[in-house]
C-alpha positions in Angstrom: 117.7 191.4 -24.0 117.9 192.5 -20.4 121.8 191.9 -19.6 122.5 193.3 -22.1 121.1 196.6 -21.5 122.3 196.1 -17.9 125.3 196.2 -19.4 125.2 198.8 -21.5 123.0 201.2 -18.6 126.9 200.3 -16.5 129.5 201.3 -19.0 127.3 204.7 -19.1 127.5 205.3 -15.4 130.7 203.9 -15.7 132.2 206.5 -18.1 131.6 210.0 -16.0 133.7 208.5 -13.1 136.3 206.9 -15.7 136.9 210.2 -17.3 136.6 212.1 -13.8 139.4 209.8 -12.7 141.5 210.5 -15.8 141.3 214.3 -15.1 141.9 213.8 -11.9 145.3 212.4 -12.9 145.8 214.7 -14.9 145.4 217.7 -12.9 147.7 215.6 -10.4 150.4 214.9 -12.6 149.9 218.5 -13.8 150.1 219.9 -9.9 153.6 217.9 -9.2 155.3 219.4 -12.0 154.3 222.4 -11.1 155.1 221.9 -7.7 158.2 221.0 -8.9 159.5 224.4 -11.0 157.6 226.8 -8.8 160.0 225.3 -5.8 163.2 225.3 -7.7 162.7 228.5 -8.8 162.2 230.0 -5.1 164.7 228.1 -3.9 166.9 229.3 -7.1 165.8 233.2 -5.9 166.8 232.2 -1.9 163.4 232.2 -0.7 162.3 231.3 2.5 158.7 230.7 4.6 157.8 233.4 6.7 155.2 233.1 9.7 154.0 229.7 9.1 154.6 226.5 10.3 154.5 225.0 7.5 157.7 224.5 5.4 157.6 226.0 1.8 156.4 223.1 0.1 154.3 222.5 2.3 152.2 225.8 1.6 153.4 225.6 -1.5 151.2 222.0 -2.2 148.5 223.9 -0.2 147.8 226.3 -1.9 148.2 225.2 -5.1 145.2 222.7 -4.4 143.3 225.7 -2.9 143.2 226.9 -6.0 142.4 223.6 -8.2 139.9 223.4 -5.8 137.8 226.6 -6.2 138.1 226.7 -10.0 136.7 229.5 -11.7 135.4 230.9 -8.1 138.6 231.8 -6.8 141.3 233.5 -7.8 145.2 234.9 -7.0 146.3 237.2 -6.0 150.3 238.1 -5.5 151.1 241.4 -2.8 155.0 242.8 -2.7 157.2 244.7 -1.5 160.6 245.3 -1.8 163.4 247.4 0.3 162.6 247.2 3.8 163.8 246.7 7.5 161.0 245.8 9.5 159.2 242.4 8.5 155.9 243.7 10.1 156.6 246.5 7.7 157.2 244.8 5.0 154.0 242.3 5.3 151.4 245.1 5.4 153.4 247.1 2.8 152.4 243.7 0.8 148.8 243.2 1.7 148.4 247.2 0.5 150.1 246.2 -2.5 147.5 242.9 -3.3 144.8 244.7 -2.2 146.0 247.4 -4.9 146.1 244.9 -7.3 143.2 243.9 -7.4 141.6 246.8 -7.2 143.0 247.9 -10.8 142.1 244.3 -11.6 138.7 244.6 -10.9 138.7 248.0 -12.6 140.3 247.3 -15.7 138.0 244.8 -16.5 134.9 246.9 -15.8 136.6 250.1 -17.8 136.8 247.2 -20.7 133.4 245.8 -20.6 132.4 249.4 -20.6 134.3 250.4 -23.7 133.1 247.3 -25.7 129.5 247.3 -24.2 129.0 251.1 -24.2 131.0 253.2 -25.7 129.9 252.9 -28.7 126.4 253.8 -28.1 127.6 257.1 -26.0 129.9 259.9 -27.4 132.6 260.4 -25.0 132.2 258.2 -22.7 135.7 257.5 -21.2 135.9 261.3 -20.3 132.6 260.8 -18.7 133.9 257.8 -16.2 137.1 259.4 -15.6 136.2 260.2 -11.7 134.0 256.6 -11.6 137.1 255.1 -12.3 139.2 256.3 -10.0 136.4 256.4 -7.3 135.9 252.8 -7.8 139.3 251.5 -7.5 140.2 253.2 -4.9 136.7 251.9 -3.3 137.7 248.3 -4.5 140.7 248.7 -2.8 139.3 249.5 0.7 136.5 246.8 0.4 138.0 244.0 0.0 140.6 244.0 2.2 137.9 241.6 4.5 137.6 239.2 2.0 140.8 238.5 1.1 142.3 235.2 2.7 146.2 235.2 3.2 147.5 231.9 2.1 151.2 232.2 2.8 154.3 234.1 2.6 157.8 234.4 1.4 161.3 236.1 2.2 164.5 236.6 1.0 168.0 238.9 1.9 168.5 241.8 -1.3 171.6 243.1 0.8 172.2 245.5 3.7 171.2 249.1 3.6 174.3 251.3 2.8 173.4 254.0 5.2 172.2 252.6 8.1 174.0 249.0 8.0 169.9 247.1 8.7 169.9 244.1 6.5 166.9 244.7 3.4 164.4 242.1 2.6 162.0 241.5 -0.6 158.8 239.8 0.5 155.5 238.2 -1.6 152.6 237.1 -0.1 150.2 235.0 -2.1 146.1 235.4 -1.1 142.9 233.3 -2.4 140.2 235.7 -3.0 136.6 233.4 -3.2 134.9 236.0 -5.5 131.6 235.9 -5.1 133.0 236.8 -1.5 134.7 239.5 -3.6 132.1 240.3 -5.3 130.2 241.8 -2.6 132.9 244.5 -2.1 133.1 245.2 -5.4 129.5 246.4 -5.5 130.0 248.4 -2.4 132.5 249.9 -4.0 130.2 250.7 -7.5 127.6 251.9 -5.1 130.0 254.6 -3.4 131.9 255.2 -7.0 128.7 256.0 -8.9 128.3 258.8 -7.0 131.5 260.9 -9.3 129.9 259.9 -12.7 126.8 261.2 -14.2 127.2 258.4 -17.1 127.3 256.0 -14.0 124.3 256.9 -12.5 123.0 256.8 -16.1 124.0 252.9 -17.1 124.4 252.2 -13.7 122.1 248.9 -14.5 124.4 247.5 -17.2 128.2 249.3 -14.6 126.0 246.6 -11.8 126.5 243.7 -14.4 129.7 244.4 -15.2 130.7 244.6 -11.2 128.8 241.4 -10.5 130.7 239.4 -13.6 134.3 239.9 -11.9 137.0 238.1 -13.7 135.0 236.2 -16.4 136.1 238.1 -19.3 139.8 238.0 -18.6 
């Protein structure tokens, strides 16, 4: 009987490990497939790594591994820039674009929660909150910059400027955002933006909860 109990306990202890191993193998397989597809796509588009000692393939692999390791606690944000001839300026445009993308995503998430959870009980809620939405997104865009971690950047030529003859480029910059850190930026933005709206002040506690939740509803 004792031997049987030990055998059953051993099976119970080994089962989760086996399941985790299977999940890891599945993730590894999916990662390799995604890497292969992305590498093929970027090669076809004539993209090259920019500002990094890593190869494009290595940068991609490290990027996906970070996303997998971070799970729901991290998110990917892409910044783009096009039709520029100064690579430094293009990079700054891509960074600013990523901040703007994150801000709009944050604003859209909060707007969706306000409309679904508050608007049903309040008249003309959208109109009351318009100033808040605008101020919130604008402030998130400024606050999030310090919380965004640039992972890698790619660049490609798109032709020459007909008026100057200089080569024009397109750039994509990939960021990984730690949502725990980003939530602090969103909260700071909320505290500033709620001054723009009486409705935001009235429903401050609820809206603050939406802001803290980040992108869980997406």
